[in-house]
N, C-alpha and C positions, 0 to 999 in steps of 0.2 A: 555657411552653404544649406541650402534646402534639400534635408534628406528623408526619404521615407523606409521604414523597416518594416518586411513583412515576418511577423512571429513576435511573440511577446513569451517565448520559452527563456531558457537559459542562456542560449547564444544571443538571442534578439535584445533581451533583457540587458546583458552584459556590454553589447556594442552600442546600445542606447545611451546607458548610464556614462558611457565613456564619451560618446560624441556630444552628449548634451551638455557636459562639465565645460566643453569648450566653446560653449554659445552658439551652437550649431542650431538649426530649424529643424526640429526632429519631429515627424508624426509616426507612430506605430500603428499599424494595422493587425489585428487578431480577432478571430471569430468568437474567442472566450472573452465576455465583457469583464468578468473579474479581474483577470490577467490587466488587460487595457487601462482599468480604474485604478488599479494598485499603482502601475506605473505613472499615471499622470498624478497621484496623490504624492508619489515620492519624488519624481523628477520634474523639470522644468521641460516639458513635451505635451504634444497634441496625441489623442488616443481616436483611433476610428474603429468602431465594431464592425466586423464583416469579412468576406472572403477577399484577399488581396489580390486574386486572380481576375475578379471581376472588373472591366473597366469603369464601371459605375463607382466603384468603391475607391479605386485609385484615384479617379477624378476628384473624388469628396476630400480624399488625403491631400489633394494639392498637386496631382502628378503633372499638371499643365505647364506648373514652374519648377518643378524638382530638378535639381542638379544629380541627385543620384538615387539609385534603388538599391537596397540590399534586400535580397530575399533569402530570409534565415528560418525557415520553418522547417518542420522536422522533415518534410517530403521532397524528394528531389524534382518529382514531376512539377509539383506546385511551383517550386523554384523557379525551375526552367522557363515554365510557362510565363509566369509573372515577369520574367525579363523580356520574354518575347512580345508581350503585350506593352510593356514600359515603353521599349524601342518604337513599335510598330505604331502604336496608336498616339503615344505621348512624346516619342523622340528625346526621352531622358538621354543625356549624355553619357552616363556612366551606370552600368548595371552589374551587380555583385550577387553571386548565387553559392549558396550552401549546397555542396554536391558530396554525397558518399560513395555514389557508383563510380568504379574505376574506369569505366566507359567514357564517363564526361569529364573526367579531369586534365586531359590532355588537349590544349588549345587545337582546334581543327575545324574542320567544315561544320561540324554539328553546333558548334560554339558560336562561331563568326555571326555577321550581321545578316548573312543571308539564313543563319541557322536559327537555334535560339537568341543570339545577340547577348551572349555573355561575356562581359570585358573583365571579369576576375572572378575565379573559382578560389572558394575557402573550404576547408574540411577540418574542422577542430579536432578529429581524432589522427590526421595526419601531422597537423601542427604538434600536437602533444608527442606524436611518435617522435618527430626530427627535435623536438626540445630534450627528450630523453636522452637520444642518441649523442646528442652534445654533452651532456651531462656522463655519458659514460665514456666517451672520447677525453674529457677534461675532469676526472672524478672529484678533483678537489673544489670545484667550481659550484656556487648556488646557481647562477645564472650565465649564460654564454652568448652574445650576440656580435656580429660582424657588419663591417661596412666598407665601402670601395671594394666590392665585389670579393671580399674575405680578405682583403689586407689588412685591415686593422681591427682589432677584437675588443670588446668591452667586456669586462668579466666581473662576476660578483664573487667575493671569496670571504668565508669567515675565518679571522685569525685565530688560530689554535695556541695554546701555551707554549708550544714547542717554536712557534715562528719567530724569524728573526725581527720581526716587526712588532712583536708583543712587548709593551713597555718602553717601545722607541719612539721617537718624534718624527714625523713623515720626512723631516729634511735629513736628520742623521741617516734614517734607512737607506734613503737615497744616495748619499754619499759612499754609504759602505757597498752598495750594489751598483757602480757605475758601468759595469759590464751591461748593464739591461737598460735599455730606453724605455721607460715607463712613466705613466703620470697618474698619480692617485687622485680622482676628481671628488670622491665623496666618502666619508667615514659616518657610519651609523651605529649608536649604542643604543640597544633596543630599537625605539622608534624616533629617537632624537637625533638629528643631523650635526654633527660635528663640524667644524670649519676645515677646510682642506689646507690651513696655512702650515708652514714647515716645522712650526712649534708645537702643533698638534700632537699629543701623546695619544697612541693606539694600544687598545689593552686586547687581551685575548676575550674572545666571544665576539668582537666586535665585526660588522660586516664592511668590509671595504670594495669600493668600485674602481677599477683600474683600468685604463687603455693603454693598449701594448700593440706592438707590431705581431703579425701571425706567427713569424719564426719564434719569438720569444714567450709565447703564451704559456708552455710547458714550463719552463724555466721560472718565470714569474710565479705561477700558481703554486710550484713547488716552495719557492721562498717565503711567499705569504702565508700559505696554510701550513707550513712547519712540515710536510710530510708528502711523499710521493708513491702512490700506491695504484696501480693498474687495476681494472676490474676484469675478474675473471669467472666470477659464480653470481648469477642473478635469479631470485625468487621473484616470481609474478604472481600476484594475488588478484584473480578476476579473469576470467577465460572471454571477455565481451568483444566488441570491436576493437578496442586500443590495446587489450591484453594479447587476443590473436595476432594482431598487426604485429606488435613489437616482439613476440614470441617467433615469428616466423623470420623476422629480420636478424634477430639475435642468436637463433639456434646453433647455426654453422661456426660462430666465432667463440660462443661462451657458454658455460655449463648453466642451464637453463631448467629451471622448476618452475610449473604453473599449477596453480590450486584453481578449482572452479567446484562451487557449491551443486551446481546441476549436473546430475548423472549422465542424462542425455548429451548436454552440451560437452561433457567431458570425452563421451565416445567420438563426439564431431572432431572434437580439437585432436585427439590422439589419431584420428585418420588423417587430418589436414596437415599434421606436424610430424607424422611418421614417428622415427626413433630419433629424430633432431632434438626433442626435448621431451623431458620427464612430466606427463600429465597426472595429477593428483586429484582425488575426488575429497573434498571436505569442506570444512568451514576455514575461512581465512583469519578467522579470529580464534580459533582451537589451539591453546597452549600447547598441548598434547601433542598434536599434528606437526606445528612448527619446532618443536623441540626434536620430535623423532626425523623430522627432515632436514636437522641440523641448519636452523635458520641463523644459527649465530656465526657460521661460516662464510654466511653471505656477505660479498663485496656490497650487493646494492639489492636493497627489497622494496618492490613497487607494488603498493595498492591501488589497482586500478578496476575495483568494481563499479557498479552504478549508484553505489549506496555511500553517500558521505560519511556517515557514522560508521560502517563496517570500515571503510578506509583508513579513518583515524583510530580506531581501536586496533586494527591490525597493525597498523605502521608503529602505533606506540608500544605494542607488544613485542613486535619483532625488535626493535631499539633495545626494549628492557631484556631480551633474550640475547642480545650481543650482536645483533646484524649492524655492520659498520656505517652504513648510510641508507634513511629509509625515505621514499617519497610517497606522498599520498594523492591522490585526485581527488579534490574538493571542488564541486561545484558551486556551492553557496559562499559567496564572498565573505560573509560574516565569519564563517569557519576558517576559513582560507587566512585571514587577518589573525584570528584567534591563535591559530597553529604556529605563525612564523615567532621563531625564537622559543620555540618549547622543542621537546625531544624529538619532535619530526623535523629533519633536515630540511626538507623542500616541500612545500604546498604548491599545486599547480591546480589553474583551472582550464578545463579545455575550451572554453568561451573565451576566458582571458588570452589563451594563447594564440587566437587568432587576429586580436585587435590590432596589434601591432603591424600584420601583412596589410590591413585597411589603412591604417593611419597615413602613410605617404599620398594615398588618393585623394585625401580630403585637406591636404595642405595648400597653404598658398607659397608662392614664390618658387625658386630653385632649389626644392627639396628631394632628396637624392633617396633618404631613408630615414625611418622613424621606428625606434624600438621603445616599448612600454616597459618601465621598470619598477620594481616594489608594488606589485599589485596594482599597477596602474597610476600611483601617486606621482611618479616621477618619468622623466622622459629623456632620450639621448637622441639627437637628431643630425643628420649628415646634409649640411647645405653646400650648394656648389657657388663658386663667387663668379659673377658676371660683370661686365660693364669695366670701367677704367676709373683712374682716380677722380675723373668730373663727376660719374653718373653712379658709382657704387660706394656704398658706407664703409666697404672693407678695403678694397683695393689700395695698395700703398701705406696702409695703416699699420703701425706697430700694435702689438698685442696690447699694450698698455694704454692706446689711444682709443681701444675699441670699448664705449660703455656697454656692457650686457647686465639685464636685469640682476638684482641683489639674489644669489642662490643659483645663476646661469655660470657657467665657467667652461673655456674653450679646453678640451682635450687633447685634440691632436689636428695635425694639417696634414692632409695627404697630396704630395704633390708630385706630378709627371704622368706619362702616358701608361696605360694600363700595364703593361709589361715591366716597365722600369719606376714605375710609382715608388716614392719613399714616404715612410711616415714620420712625420715631425713631432717631437714633442714642442709645444710652443713655450718659448720664453718671453719675458717682457719685452725684448728688442726684437722678436721676430717679427718680419714683414710679410703680411698677407698679399699673395700674388693674384691675379686673374687666373681661373682655372682650378685654383685650389679648391680642395673638398674640406670643410672645416666640420669636425665633430664637436656638438655642443652638449654638455650634461645639462638638464635642467632639475633641480631638486622640486619643481613644482610645476604641474601643469600649466597654472595660469601663466606662467612666463612665456609660453609658447607664441603668441602671437607678436609679444614684442621682438623674440628672437628671430622669427620668420620675416619681420620687416628688414631685419639688418643684411638678408640677402636679396632683397629687392633692388631693381635698378630704377633710377628716373626714367621719366616718359621720354628723355633724349637719347637714350641710348638705344643703338642700331644691332 
């Protein structure tokens, strides 16, 4: 696809990097020449220096032939106007806008074709908040994504020394737990992927990806993680956009403490949160403050400031002081990669959190959902099977007859109408039917195009 991205900041850079790796034709527009040239040197894309709201700049970037425009600048107003210009002047088929204001987040007349012509709204802060809410709901998980309107889940979990899976083969573990229909699709030891064969031995500390029916998520996590403990106490470091939004949503259900360095911002937070959360003025990396506020009793410590280094230091300190799980908001991808497998349990990037929401829009074929995993190196795709035995590569085929790329594997088949659909774990003799939703795990993004082709029907399909 030919995609124009407005803004070479953190969000624009992450989106450009992800989409460029999939061999899309990417052009990035930004008024900062240094940002543009840096991206051109690092990625296979074209850069244009200028204001992306100007039609002349968009034309220079190839808007006449573009398939999609992603407006990801820091200004809601610029993003909205750019989408309007892209639609009205160049008739670009799909427009995406990064918008923070709540007034523009709901689809309505302001965003339809007669308004600002925005097809999809993305907000990194909202995406991070949803991500953290899932981790609170499933506290043993490292990542939780859903498919088929929430019927099937793919969860990542780190195996503890108390887990029944630790020291066991995948096959033996499945035999001991026949009560749960689940499929382990990947096992990672540090950054090395192990085979998902039945004789693979899993160790404590390994990262496991498992697909399971919605009703069995909690039990599966408890069995693999080796423990189950609900979140009751949360400490948030940083009272910015994400910190405030999260504190507001959690305060009535959990015991919440929020630490903010800026005194004026503290007063504003205290006013907005009222008595539903305790707002503290201080440095998030102050060991004495964290100790006095009993960080060791916290079920979840969230470092959500705008400074990567502060978030890393605060998270590592909180973990050392006894916090059960810690999460650090990290914008720089290099930092996030370094923190995986460290004392920090979860590192999440705001920009990376929105990428999965864009992926389905740039896919070919019958793709219902796409989720980015392991910091963008792996993916899980939900494809819809169309056609018949004559026009489809999948209809009527047994699982062992489907030739997927090496490293890609079928995780589940979702079959039936929405209200009565079933999640089936595929076996070698399972037969794929028209209308099935098939969830495929891919260890590497380079497999994506080959997997997408599996869901395409021949030209004779009507």
